[in-house]
Every structure is written in structure tokens, then in C-alpha cells.
C-alpha positions as a printed Julia matrix, in Angstrom:
589×3 Matrix{Float64}:
  -5.38  -146.71   -9.61
  -2.58  -146.34   -7.04
  -2.0   -142.57   -7.5
  -4.1   -139.69   -8.81
  -3.22  -136.16   -9.96
  -5.57  -133.64   -8.35
  -6.57  -130.0    -8.59
  -3.37  -128.22   -7.52
  -1.34  -129.72  -10.42
   1.04  -127.05  -11.74
   2.27  -129.05  -14.78
   5.96  -128.4   -14.15
   6.65  -132.06  -15.09
   8.9   -132.85  -12.12
   6.75  -135.94  -11.59
   7.21  -137.02  -15.21
  10.97  -137.32  -14.83
  10.69  -138.97  -11.42
   8.36  -141.71  -12.67
  10.37  -144.9   -13.46
   7.67  -146.39  -15.73
   6.62  -143.32  -17.75
   2.99  -143.42  -16.65
   2.45  -139.63  -16.33
   1.38  -137.74  -19.43
   1.53  -135.63  -21.45
   5.3   -135.32  -21.14
   7.17  -132.16  -22.23
   8.18  -133.85  -25.48
   4.58  -134.68  -26.43
   2.67  -132.23  -28.67
  -0.21  -131.58  -26.26
   1.96  -130.73  -23.23
   1.81  -126.96  -23.7
  -1.99  -126.95  -23.9
  -2.72  -129.64  -21.31
  -4.69  -128.34  -18.33
  -3.04  -130.84  -16.0
  -1.0   -134.04  -16.06
  -2.55  -137.5   -15.73
  -1.42  -140.83  -14.27
  -2.14  -143.98  -16.27
  -4.02  -146.28  -13.87
  -2.9   -149.4   -15.73
   0.8   -148.51  -15.72
   1.33  -146.94  -12.28
   3.37  -149.22   -9.98
   2.61  -147.33   -6.76
   6.25  -146.44   -6.09
   5.48  -142.94   -4.8
   8.36  -141.25   -6.66
   5.93  -138.75   -8.2
   4.57  -137.8    -4.78
   8.04  -136.8    -3.59
   8.78  -134.88   -6.79
   5.56  -132.84   -6.92
   6.19  -129.28   -5.61
   2.5   -128.6    -4.87
   1.32  -131.89   -3.27
  -1.05  -132.55   -6.16
  -0.51  -136.32   -6.32
  -2.44  -138.45   -3.88
  -2.74  -142.25   -3.4
  -6.23  -143.23   -4.47
  -6.98  -144.58   -0.98
  -6.37  -141.15    0.53
  -8.52  -139.07   -1.81
 -10.97  -136.79   -0.03
 -14.6   -136.9    -1.11
 -14.18  -133.67   -3.08
 -11.22  -135.23   -4.95
 -12.99  -138.39   -6.1
 -13.85  -136.76   -9.43
 -10.16  -136.89  -10.38
 -10.26  -140.7   -10.47
 -12.32  -140.61  -13.65
 -10.57  -137.5   -15.03
  -7.22  -139.32  -14.88
  -8.57  -142.63  -16.13
 -10.55  -141.1   -19.02
  -7.38  -139.49  -20.36
  -6.16  -142.98  -21.29
  -9.36  -144.27  -22.91
  -7.73  -143.68  -26.27
  -4.38  -145.25  -27.02
  -1.6   -142.68  -26.73
   1.64  -143.2   -28.68
   4.5   -142.47  -26.35
   8.18  -143.35  -25.81
   9.29  -145.95  -23.29
  10.62  -143.22  -21.02
  10.27  -139.47  -21.24
  13.64  -138.05  -22.34
  15.22  -135.8   -19.74
  16.07  -132.41  -21.23
  19.68  -131.73  -20.31
  20.62  -128.22  -19.23
  22.48  -126.18  -21.83
  26.23  -126.47  -21.19
  27.92  -123.09  -20.79
  31.4   -122.72  -22.29
  34.15  -122.29  -19.68
  36.57  -120.78  -22.15
  35.27  -117.3   -21.4
  34.59  -115.31  -18.24
  31.58  -116.54  -16.24
  28.2   -115.92  -17.85
  26.25  -113.08  -16.2
  22.53  -112.74  -16.91
  19.89  -110.26  -15.73
  16.31  -111.54  -15.5
  13.52  -108.95  -15.33
  10.58  -110.36  -13.4
  10.53  -112.8   -10.49
   7.53  -115.03  -11.16
   7.55  -118.67  -12.34
   8.98  -117.93  -15.79
  11.86  -115.94  -14.29
  12.63  -118.49  -11.57
  12.66  -121.45  -13.96
  15.02  -119.53  -16.25
  17.29  -118.69  -13.32
  17.33  -122.31  -12.18
  18.15  -123.54  -15.67
  21.12  -121.15  -15.86
  22.4   -121.94  -12.38
  22.76  -125.64  -13.16
  26.06  -124.57  -14.72
  29.02  -123.66  -12.48
  30.11  -120.05  -12.25
  26.99  -118.51  -13.79
  25.7   -115.35  -12.11
  21.99  -114.45  -12.25
  20.53  -111.15  -11.03
  16.73  -111.07  -10.8
  15.04  -107.65  -10.98
  11.44  -106.88  -10.09
   9.68  -103.55   -9.69
   7.79  -104.94   -6.68
   9.47  -105.23   -3.26
   8.53  -108.93   -3.02
   9.15  -111.79   -5.5
   7.24  -114.71   -7.05
   4.85  -112.75   -9.26
   1.43  -114.35   -9.74
   2.21  -117.21   -7.35
   2.08  -114.63   -4.57
  -0.29  -112.07   -6.07
  -2.47  -114.18   -8.36
  -3.12  -117.63   -6.9
  -6.22  -117.56   -4.71
  -5.6   -117.67   -0.94
  -7.67  -120.83   -0.54
  -5.34  -122.64   -2.96
  -2.43  -122.93   -0.56
  -1.13  -126.15   -2.11
  -0.61  -124.37   -5.41
   1.21  -121.58   -3.58
   3.65  -124.18   -2.21
   5.58  -123.93   -5.47
   7.07  -120.76   -3.94
   9.14  -123.03   -1.68
  10.77  -124.41   -4.82
  11.56  -120.88   -5.97
  13.16  -120.05   -2.62
  15.33  -123.13   -3.02
  16.33  -121.93   -6.47
  17.18  -118.49   -5.08
  19.43  -120.02   -2.42
  21.88  -121.28   -5.06
  25.32  -119.67   -5.4
  25.36  -116.95   -8.03
  21.76  -115.8    -7.47
  20.79  -112.3    -6.28
  17.57  -110.31   -6.03
  17.16  -106.62   -6.91
  13.57  -106.08   -5.75
  11.82  -102.72   -5.89
  13.81  -101.82   -9.01
  11.91  -100.82  -12.14
  13.55  -101.13  -15.54
  13.16   -97.87  -17.39
  12.86   -95.86  -14.16
  15.79   -96.87  -11.95
  17.9    -98.76  -14.5
  17.68   -98.8   -18.29
  17.8   -101.77  -20.63
  21.15  -100.6   -22.02
  22.58  -100.31  -18.49
  21.54  -103.89  -17.76
  23.35  -105.02  -20.89
  26.42  -103.04  -19.84
  26.62  -105.14  -16.66
  25.56  -108.52  -18.11
  26.08  -110.7   -21.16
  22.32  -110.94  -21.64
  18.93  -109.84  -20.31
  15.89  -112.13  -20.13
  12.48  -110.47  -19.84
   9.95  -112.53  -17.88
   7.45  -109.82  -16.99
   4.23  -111.64  -17.86
   1.09  -110.03  -19.27
   0.09  -107.49  -16.65
  -2.5   -105.5   -18.61
  -6.18  -106.47  -18.91
  -8.14  -106.44  -22.12
 -10.71  -103.67  -21.78
 -14.47  -104.02  -22.08
 -15.48  -101.44  -24.68
 -19.12  -100.72  -23.81
 -20.91   -97.59  -22.54
 -20.58   -97.16  -18.78
 -17.37   -99.18  -18.52
 -15.72   -96.31  -16.6
 -18.34   -96.1   -13.84
 -17.37   -96.61  -10.18
 -18.16  -100.22   -9.3
 -16.58  -101.41  -12.56
 -13.11  -102.98  -12.38
 -11.04  -105.85  -13.7
 -10.94  -109.2   -11.96
  -7.14  -108.88  -11.99
  -7.37  -105.77   -9.8
  -9.74  -107.56   -7.44
  -7.4   -110.56   -7.2
  -4.43  -108.29   -6.53
  -6.44  -106.55   -3.79
  -7.34  -109.68   -1.87
  -3.81  -111.04   -2.35
  -2.15  -107.96   -0.85
  -0.41  -106.65   -3.98
   1.34  -103.41   -2.91
  -0.11  -101.53   -5.91
  -3.69  -102.52   -5.05
  -3.83  -102.86   -1.27
  -5.51   -99.44   -0.97
  -8.39  -100.26   -3.32
 -11.96  -100.28   -2.08
 -14.64  -102.44   -3.7
 -18.35  -101.97   -3.1
 -19.71  -105.28   -1.79
 -22.98  -103.83   -0.5
 -25.25  -105.09   -3.31
 -26.58  -108.64   -3.21
 -25.35  -109.44   -6.72
 -21.98  -109.16   -8.46
 -21.35  -109.93  -12.13
 -18.12  -111.24  -13.64
 -17.72  -110.97  -17.41
 -15.75  -114.05  -18.44
 -15.53  -117.59  -17.12
 -11.84  -118.46  -17.07
  -9.93  -119.61  -14.01
  -9.5   -116.08  -12.64
 -13.26  -115.52  -12.88
 -13.86  -118.77  -10.99
 -11.37  -117.75   -8.31
 -13.07  -114.4    -7.79
 -16.54  -115.96   -7.67
 -15.37  -118.5    -5.12
 -13.73  -115.87   -2.9
 -16.76  -113.56   -3.07
 -19.05  -116.35   -1.9
 -16.67  -118.01    0.57
 -17.23  -118.11    4.31
 -14.73  -115.53    5.62
 -13.99  -117.8     8.59
 -12.63  -120.37    6.15
 -10.35  -117.75    4.6
  -9.17  -116.33    7.91
  -6.33  -118.84    8.27
  -4.97  -118.24    4.77
  -2.67  -115.47    3.53
  -5.53  -113.29    2.24
  -4.85  -109.6     2.82
  -6.41  -108.53    6.11
  -8.3   -105.49    4.67
  -9.88  -107.77    2.07
 -10.85  -110.31    4.73
 -12.58  -107.63    6.79
 -14.39  -106.31    3.69
 -15.61  -109.82    2.87
 -16.93  -110.18    6.42
 -19.1   -107.09    5.79
 -20.11  -108.18    2.28
 -23.81  -108.43    1.4
 -23.21  -110.29   -1.86
 -25.45  -113.36   -2.14
 -25.04  -114.22   -5.82
 -22.18  -114.01   -8.3
 -23.11  -114.36  -11.98
 -20.43  -115.44  -14.48
 -21.27  -114.28  -18.0
 -19.73  -116.09  -20.97
 -20.31  -115.0   -24.57
 -19.83  -118.51  -25.96
 -21.4   -121.9   -25.21
 -20.57  -124.56  -22.65
 -18.2   -126.43  -24.99
 -16.08  -123.27  -25.21
 -15.88  -122.73  -21.44
 -12.59  -120.97  -20.68
 -12.02  -122.48  -17.23
  -9.9   -125.6   -16.81
 -11.2   -128.95  -15.63
  -9.33  -128.98  -12.28
 -10.43  -125.45  -11.39
 -14.07  -126.18  -12.19
 -13.94  -129.43  -10.23
 -12.64  -127.42   -7.26
 -15.45  -124.9    -7.66
 -18.07  -127.66   -7.58
 -16.52  -128.97   -4.38
 -16.87  -125.64   -2.59
 -18.73  -125.95    0.7
 -19.86  -122.32    0.85
 -22.05  -121.79   -2.23
 -24.35  -123.57   -4.66
 -23.19  -123.61   -8.27
 -26.07  -123.32  -10.74
 -26.51  -123.37  -14.5
 -29.62  -122.79  -16.58
 -30.5   -126.04  -18.35
 -31.57  -124.03  -21.4
 -27.99  -122.79  -21.8
 -26.36  -126.23  -21.83
 -27.44  -127.24  -25.34
 -24.48  -128.19  -27.51
 -23.82  -126.52  -30.84
 -24.1   -128.8   -33.86
 -20.35  -129.24  -34.35
 -19.69  -130.15  -30.71
 -22.66  -132.51  -30.71
 -21.27  -134.26  -33.79
 -17.82  -134.68  -32.23
 -19.37  -135.94  -29.01
 -21.41  -138.49  -30.95
 -18.24  -139.68  -32.68
 -16.27  -139.8   -29.41
 -13.82  -137.29  -30.87
 -14.01  -134.48  -28.33
 -10.76  -133.34  -26.73
 -10.33  -134.83  -23.27
 -10.65  -131.47  -21.47
 -13.84  -130.53  -23.33
 -15.35  -133.94  -22.64
 -14.63  -133.57  -18.91
 -16.07  -130.06  -18.76
 -19.28  -131.21  -20.42
 -19.52  -134.14  -18.02
 -19.09  -131.89  -14.98
 -21.58  -129.35  -16.34
 -24.01  -132.16  -17.07
 -23.8   -133.42  -13.5
 -24.33  -129.88  -12.31
 -27.45  -129.53  -14.42
 -28.79  -132.74  -12.91
 -28.0   -131.55   -9.4
 -29.78  -128.24   -9.93
 -32.89  -129.48  -11.74
 -35.85  -127.51  -10.41
 -33.75  -124.56   -9.27
 -34.63  -121.56  -11.41
 -31.75  -119.36  -12.45
 -33.72  -116.41  -13.73
 -32.44  -113.07  -12.37
 -35.75  -112.52  -10.58
 -35.42  -115.79   -8.62
 -35.35  -115.25   -4.85
 -31.98  -115.59   -3.17
 -31.83  -118.38   -0.61
 -29.96  -118.9     2.65
 -26.83  -120.13    0.84
 -24.86  -117.98   -1.51
 -24.72  -119.08   -5.1
 -22.6   -118.89   -8.22
 -24.61  -118.81  -11.44
 -23.1   -119.69  -14.8
 -24.63  -117.84  -17.76
 -23.72  -118.79  -21.31
 -24.25  -117.21  -24.75
 -24.54  -113.66  -23.42
 -22.42  -110.54  -23.9
 -22.51  -107.17  -22.13
 -23.75  -104.27  -24.25
 -23.68  -101.53  -21.6
 -23.12  -100.94  -17.91
 -26.08   -99.36  -16.15
 -25.93   -96.48  -13.69
 -25.28   -92.75  -13.53
 -22.91   -92.19  -10.61
 -22.06   -95.85   -9.98
 -22.84   -99.29  -11.35
 -26.42  -100.4   -10.8
 -26.59  -103.22  -13.32
 -25.59  -104.6   -16.67
 -27.36  -105.06  -20.01
 -26.76  -108.4   -21.75
 -27.5   -109.53  -25.29
 -28.32  -113.14  -26.1
 -25.9   -114.77  -28.56
 -26.29  -117.67  -30.93
 -23.6   -120.07  -32.12
 -23.08  -120.38  -35.86
 -20.78  -122.87  -37.59
 -18.96  -121.21  -40.46
 -17.93  -122.77  -43.76
 -14.49  -123.41  -42.25
 -16.06  -125.51  -39.49
 -15.29  -122.96  -36.77
 -17.98  -122.01  -34.28
 -18.7   -118.28  -34.17
 -20.82  -116.09  -31.93
 -23.51  -113.84  -33.39
 -25.67  -111.49  -31.28
 -29.45  -111.64  -31.45
 -31.96  -108.9   -30.6
 -32.8   -110.48  -27.24
 -31.69  -108.12  -24.42
 -31.77  -108.63  -20.65
 -31.13  -106.29  -17.71
 -29.45  -107.66  -14.6
 -29.2   -105.69  -11.34
 -25.7   -105.61   -9.83
 -23.57  -103.35   -7.67
 -20.19  -104.68   -8.82
 -19.07  -105.69  -12.32
 -15.65  -107.25  -12.85
 -14.13  -108.12  -16.22
 -11.96  -111.15  -16.88
 -11.68  -111.29  -20.65
  -7.97  -111.7   -21.29
  -4.52  -110.23  -20.71
  -1.82  -108.46  -22.65
   1.81  -107.68  -22.1
   2.88  -104.05  -21.77
   5.78  -102.32  -23.56
   9.18  -102.17  -21.86
  11.21   -99.0   -22.19
  14.04   -99.49  -24.66
  12.83  -102.89  -25.96
  10.83  -103.56  -29.19
   7.18  -104.52  -28.69
   4.55  -106.23  -30.81
   1.48  -104.1   -30.06
  -0.89  -106.33  -31.99
   0.05  -109.55  -30.16
   0.91  -107.87  -26.85
   4.3   -109.63  -26.57
   7.96  -108.97  -27.24
   8.62  -109.97  -30.87
  10.82  -113.04  -30.62
  11.99  -116.21  -32.25
  12.36  -119.13  -29.81
  12.97  -116.6   -27.05
  15.44  -114.4   -28.93
  13.94  -110.89  -29.03
  13.8   -109.3   -32.48
  14.33  -105.64  -33.35
  10.75  -105.59  -34.68
   8.02  -107.94  -35.81
   9.69  -110.22  -38.36
  12.97  -108.38  -37.87
  16.54  -109.34  -36.99
  17.68  -110.75  -33.64
  18.44  -108.09  -31.03
  21.76  -109.23  -29.52
  21.72  -110.12  -25.82
  17.95  -109.72  -25.32
  15.59  -112.63  -24.61
  12.05  -113.35  -23.42
  10.26  -116.14  -21.59
   6.8   -116.71  -20.15
   3.69  -114.8   -21.17
   5.66  -111.84  -22.53
   7.2   -114.34  -24.96
   4.26  -116.55  -25.97
   1.16  -114.64  -24.81
  -1.16  -115.48  -21.88
  -1.33  -119.25  -22.32
  -0.32  -122.24  -20.25
   0.03  -122.77  -16.54
   2.64  -122.33  -13.82
   4.71  -125.32  -14.86
   4.42  -124.56  -18.58
   6.95  -121.82  -17.95
   9.58  -124.45  -17.18
   9.8   -125.82  -20.73
   9.38  -122.29  -22.09
  12.35  -121.11  -20.02
  14.44  -124.09  -21.1
  13.99  -123.14  -24.74
  14.98  -119.52  -24.09
  18.01  -120.44  -21.98
  19.24  -122.9   -24.62
  19.1   -120.09  -27.19
  20.96  -117.75  -24.83
  23.68  -120.28  -24.0
  24.13  -121.15  -27.69
  24.66  -117.45  -28.41
  27.12  -117.11  -25.51
  29.12  -120.16  -26.54
  29.24  -118.97  -30.16
  30.6   -115.56  -29.11
  27.51  -113.65  -30.25
  27.09  -111.86  -26.89
  29.13  -108.83  -25.9
  31.21  -108.96  -22.74
  29.89  -106.8   -19.87
  31.54  -103.39  -19.89
  31.45  -103.08  -16.08
  32.64  -105.33  -13.28
  30.02  -107.16  -11.23
  30.37  -104.99   -8.04
  29.61  -101.86  -10.08
  26.04  -103.07  -10.56
  25.31  -102.88   -6.83
  26.66   -99.33   -6.67
  24.62   -98.27   -9.71
  21.35   -99.7    -8.4
  21.76   -98.31   -4.88
  22.54   -94.86   -6.27
  19.22   -94.92   -8.16
  17.09   -96.91   -5.7
  18.41   -96.83   -2.11
  15.45   -98.96   -0.98
  16.45  -101.91   -3.2
  15.79  -105.27   -1.53
  18.26  -108.11   -2.01
  18.0   -111.81   -1.27
  18.76  -111.35    2.44
  16.16  -108.6     2.59
  13.49  -110.84    1.07
  14.39  -113.62    3.49
  13.86  -111.18    6.38
  10.49  -110.12    4.98
   9.5   -113.75    4.48
  10.4   -114.57    8.11
   8.49  -111.56    9.41
   5.34  -112.47    7.45
   5.47  -116.1     8.56
   6.03  -115.13   12.21
   3.15  -112.66   12.18
   0.98  -115.25   10.5
   1.8   -117.9    13.09
   0.98  -115.45   15.88
  -2.49  -114.97   14.37
  -3.1   -118.64   13.45
  -2.65  -117.81    9.78
  -0.43  -119.23    7.03
   1.15  -115.83    6.48
   0.4   -112.21    7.31
   1.3   -110.32    4.17
   2.97  -106.96    4.62
   1.63  -104.6     1.96
   3.24  -101.26    2.9
   6.32  -100.73    0.65
   7.98   -98.53    3.28
   7.61  -101.21    5.95
   8.93  -103.85    3.57
  11.97  -101.68    2.79
  12.58  -101.05    6.5
  12.55  -104.76    7.32
  14.94  -105.46    4.45
  17.23  -102.59    5.48
  17.46  -103.86    9.05
  18.48  -107.27    7.74
  21.13  -105.64    5.55
  22.39  -103.72    8.56
  22.7   -106.89   10.61
  24.48  -108.62    7.74
  26.91  -105.71    7.31
  27.56  -105.66   11.05
  28.25  -109.38   11.05
  30.73  -109.0     8.19
  32.51  -106.17   10.02
  32.68  -108.26   13.19
  34.13  -111.18   11.24
  36.7   -108.84    9.66
  37.78  -107.47   13.07
  38.06  -110.99   14.47
  40.18  -112.05   11.5
  42.39  -108.97   11.87
  42.97  -109.61   15.6
  43.83  -113.25   14.91
  46.39  -112.18   12.29
  47.98  -109.69   14.72
  48.4   -112.46   17.27
């Protein structure tokens, strides 16, 4: 196998289109692309040309001869994907950008949000000449979850931000950072200055754990914890109690795995990353020795992805344990496994969990087991929290044992038993799902937690008519599913709908000239940060990081961020004035 896709795969499919022999799948036109946890290279078809390596924005593709020991598992993960014959076209069709009509004034679009979904939408629009895109974000820094969500020890995944900076450098692009829609500018005002508005605000609210004690100090969401160690301006001031030897995470998705890995990591290994400095110092003082991940379902329903779990097993800082008694398959999964009909991802998860069980044979996982010299991450299955223990702060958690029952429809369901267990803990974090939040002036589907939409066109209500000029992409469009690169195809669909509406004359012309937008925003938010301001912040963080032998030193104080951006704006204004005076003197001569 000449090349192998590894853990940092972001699924944006750049490699698919670069490959001259169509050996990377699933492609965006294949039905399983949107649910695929990563892309895979066919070992029999790869011709070792290296085109995919150059195209990958996160350095996820590696020649098989250069795989590190921890990456060897991806040899079989890639190869196993092709055990079954996959019908596919000779070459993956390239999706052409939607052509914008030039018979009207240039298309102007506002995008709310600056994460992957927003940046892919902006890039898709800017492939057409003359298009203007203004990206708004309530935070003073861009890139959304790439900056504030991806774990600091996953620097390759964070490299996709370089691609977004390249997108932002295109003519017609501008940032309006630190500007909140509904507070500084309304939805209607955005439409007055643009032909259309695309909402790409993600799903920023956590699903709540509804059990007694859930409001105790020491109880928080994993999202808040991630934002804290990533230097999110809204969460930099948080303080988490790491003084107890055990922490519990409810949920076992990728975010839960990230948090468990960071809590058990050697702080010296994190010191060179972009982790927020207050979080790094807190982790140095941490007394946590064990992190328990609690999942209400069985191992076949594990929420984490294959690449993330493979990365967890490769961690050098902690042992990963699972109770052999909890790895029994339910009857339906066992039947599918016997028939060789399990989905590829499920099959790989079971294989990795099986190898883990073999590695940890003889290591008890009972809560009373003594903690050893190495920290550990313990996976618990078929358990649900029933209450959080403690009076003034969290002291533990009560869990109920579940059983898996196959219904008449063939679906596996969870039913609680009467078997209860108490687990001591000083910190409990929840990671049980996400929801979008309503946007002032825009319809919202409260049941689904998204903007009601049809192929990205926002509706005036669930099942209602199209709301002219208003669109959605990313998690606020489809719910919290998919990965970084999934937003690319999602954005393409939304932009095609927008351009079709523009070309057909269904979008109103902006009522205000483009320069009026700058005046409006600055009158409401003088501390707004534009593209030049972000570039100054980016340079400052990289320079401070280099001085401290770190990838980046994140600046988390909004006032300091605004000051750096303002100084850059001042220098830019001064340079323009100097150029104007020079031009005037030359004309006088």
C-alpha cells in the first residue's frame, strides 16, 4: 500500500479530486460520504504518485514506509474498507462552482460565523469574479471550532486553518470580528447591505443532563472544558477543580475522548502546543489519576470515531482500559458480525476494543481498584447517570446498569435495570450532544435545534415557505453531524441554491452602498476587527509562541485583541495617507 490516510483526516475531499486514478473513497458523490468517519485509499489501485499528499490540508496522508508505530493500525483500517467490492465511477466528478450571472451588480453576501462551514461557503462564492463576501463573528478571532474545539495535541488537524487564511486572502473577502448579530447589527440590516445572508453558526449549546445534582459546582459540560483549555475568550476565566484523583465524563464521543486524553496527558508534552497557558498550569497541578468515560449503550454503539479512538490507544501518557464484562455484543450486532455485514466503522471499533481487552486482561477496572503509577482512561459501557452526589460540590456520581433490548423493528434499545453503582469523583463533565441556538430575527426549529431549511434555503417556519435571501450551512443547517470537511459539500449545496436564486432575480438588491456597511458597524461596535486586524493578531500570537518554544501563544483578553487590531488599522490608515500625499506631490510636480 503506497499511501495511507491517518488520524488527522478532515474529509474535505481535496485528495479525492487530486487523485488521478480515483483510489480514495468515499467520494462526495457516493452515498456514504456524509457519514464516513474518514477517507480511505485503495491499496490495490494507488499508483504512489503523491498527488493526494500535496492536496491534503492537514498532512493526513503518509507513504506506508513512513508510518510511525502508532500509525500502523491505519494500514488495516484503509485496506479493510475495500474488502467488499464498492461500485464507483471511473473518476470522481468534480463539482463545478455555481456560475454567478454578470448581468446584474456584483453579488454581495454576508456570512455569519467564521468556522469551517462559513469559510467553505466563502471560498465557493469567491471562485466567481466580482463577488463580495463579508464574514461576521461575535468572537474577536475567526475559525470557530478549528481554533476553539480541536484539541491542542492535534496540531495537524488545526493546520486546516492555513487553508482558511488563504481563502480569506482572496479579493472581495472581509472580516467583521467581534460583531454579534442581534446586538450590534440586525438580520434585516444585513439584508439591507447584501443580496443574501448565510448563517454558519454551528451548534453551540450542549444538551443538558437532567438528573438531581446537575447544577452542583464541579459539574460542567465537556464543551466548556474544551473551550477553557483552547483559550476561548468566553471561557478563559473558568476554573475547574482538578484536585480529586478521579474525573467522570458522561458520553464517549470524540469530544469526550479529547478531554480524557488532555486530562491524563503529560503537561510537558502539551507545553509546546497552543493550549491556553492558564489551563496548562492547572494541568501541571492536577491530581487526577483516572478518567472514566460512561456510555449508556454498548460497545457496538460507541460514539467515537475510528481514527480518534486509534489515536487514544496510541497515547503515551495513560493506559486505556475496558472491563471485559462490558464488551459482550448484543444479539443483533453479533448476528451481523457473524454474517460479515457490519458497517466498516463498527467493525473497526470492535476490533480495536477487542485488542484493548486482550492488552488489559488481568487489570481490574472496578472503581475500588488501586490507582497505579500511570494515569488511566477507563471505558464504561451500559451505564447511565441517575444523580450527581454532593452537597456543596460534586463528590461522585450514581450510575444505573443498562441492558440492550432488540425491539420488534430490529432496533437496539437501552433499558435500565435496578443495579446501581456509586463512583467517587471530584469533576463530572457531560458530552451528550449539541444543539443550535436561536438567532434574533430568524425562524428556528426548536425541536431539531436548527434553522428550518430546504437544501440550505431557510424557511419562514418548519415546513413553511422560503424566506428570501436567508440561507444556512453547517451544523445549524443539518444538525451536529459530520466532520470538518463535511462542511465543504454542505456549503456547496447552499451556495448553489443562493446563486440560483440570485441569477433568477429572486434576491432583492442591497438598499445601501457597500461603504455604508463599514460606517454602520463601526458606529455600533468601534472595536470591530477586520482582516488586517486578524492578521496582526495572528502574527502576534505566532511571535509570542516562537519566543516561548510554542506553536502559538493564544491571546484570550478581548481588550488586548482589539488593541492589537486597532494598532494594525492605524498603521494601515497611516500608510494610505502617506501614499496619498506622495501621489499628490507627484501630481503637483
